[in-house]
C-alpha positions as CSV (number, residue, x, y, z in Angstrom):
1,M,-153.7,-42.5,84.7
2,P,-153.5,-46.2,85.1
3,H,-149.7,-47.3,86.6
4,R,-147.2,-49.6,84.6
5,S,-148.1,-52.5,87.2
6,E,-152.2,-52.1,86.7
7,Y,-151.2,-52.9,82.5
8,G,-149.1,-56.0,83.8
9,M,-145.8,-54.7,82.9
10,D,-144.1,-56.4,85.9
11,E,-145.6,-59.2,85.1
12,I,-144.6,-59.7,81.5
13,Q,-140.8,-58.8,82.2
14,G,-140.7,-61.0,84.9
15,H,-141.7,-63.6,81.9
16,V,-138.9,-62.4,79.8
17,K,-136.4,-62.9,82.5
18,V,-137.0,-66.3,82.9
19,L,-137.5,-66.4,79.1
20,G,-134.4,-65.2,78.9
21,V,-132.3,-67.2,81.3
22,A,-134.2,-70.5,80.6
23,L,-133.4,-69.5,76.1
24,S,-129.4,-69.3,77.9
25,V,-129.7,-72.6,79.4
26,W,-131.3,-74.4,75.8
27,R,-128.7,-72.8,73.7
28,D,-125.9,-74.4,75.7
29,R,-127.9,-78.0,76.3
30,A,-125.3,-79.2,74.4
31,T,-122.8,-79.1,78.0
32,Q,-126.3,-78.5,80.1
33,G,-127.4,-80.6,82.7
34,I,-129.9,-82.5,83.4
35,G,-131.4,-79.3,83.4
36,T,-131.4,-78.4,80.0
37,R,-135.5,-79.7,79.2
38,R,-137.0,-78.4,81.8
39,A,-135.5,-74.8,80.2
40,A,-137.0,-75.5,77.5
41,T,-140.4,-76.0,79.5
42,D,-139.9,-73.1,80.7
43,A,-138.7,-71.2,77.6
44,V,-141.4,-72.2,76.1
45,E,-144.1,-71.4,79.0
46,S,-142.6,-67.7,79.5
47,V,-143.9,-67.2,76.2
48,D,-146.8,-69.3,76.2
49,A,-147.7,-66.0,79.4
50,L,-146.1,-63.2,77.6
51,L,-148.4,-64.0,74.6
52,R,-151.2,-64.3,76.8
53,G,-150.3,-60.8,79.0
54,L,-149.4,-58.6,76.0
55,H,-152.6,-60.1,74.7
56,E,-154.5,-58.7,78.1
57,M,-152.8,-55.8,78.0
58,R,-154.2,-55.0,74.2
59,A,-157.5,-55.5,75.2
60,R,-157.1,-53.3,78.1
61,L,-155.8,-50.8,75.9
62,V,-158.1,-51.2,73.3
63,S,-161.6,-50.5,75.4
64,E,-159.4,-47.7,77.2
65,V,-158.7,-46.1,73.2
66,R,-162.4,-46.5,72.9
67,S,-164.4,-44.7,75.9
68,Y,-161.8,-42.0,75.8
69,D,-162.9,-42.0,72.2
70,D,-167.0,-41.6,73.3
71,A,-166.1,-39.5,75.4
72,T,-164.1,-37.2,73.1
73,D,-166.4,-37.7,70.7
74,Q,-169.0,-35.7,72.9
75,R,-167.1,-32.9,74.1
76,V,-167.3,-31.8,70.6
77,D,-170.7,-32.9,70.1
78,A,-171.6,-30.3,73.2
79,L,-169.5,-28.3,71.4
80,L,-171.1,-28.2,69.0
81,A,-174.5,-28.2,70.1
82,R,-173.6,-24.8,71.8
83,L,-172.0,-23.0,68.6
84,K,-175.1,-23.5,66.9
85,A,-177.0,-22.5,69.7
86,G,-175.1,-19.6,69.7
87,E,-173.9,-20.0,72.9
88,V,-170.4,-19.8,72.0
89,A,-168.6,-16.8,70.5
90,R,-166.9,-18.0,67.4
């Protein structure tokens, strides 16, 4: 079974943390200094990175699920063939 880092979870969590800080600065923009505009850009870039990461994670999971289903189908087909041939007790 793949480790969570193989799905990009650590990277995604990093982007969530950056997004949280950036949004906090942006939320208080009336009292923040020169970094406020940069915080808004960081927030947008973090959202973009999160969307990319989630899309990549989804694509990998879909591929893995299809492979899993294909392997299951092959096992079921083999078992049914053995049953039909009388190789397996019913």
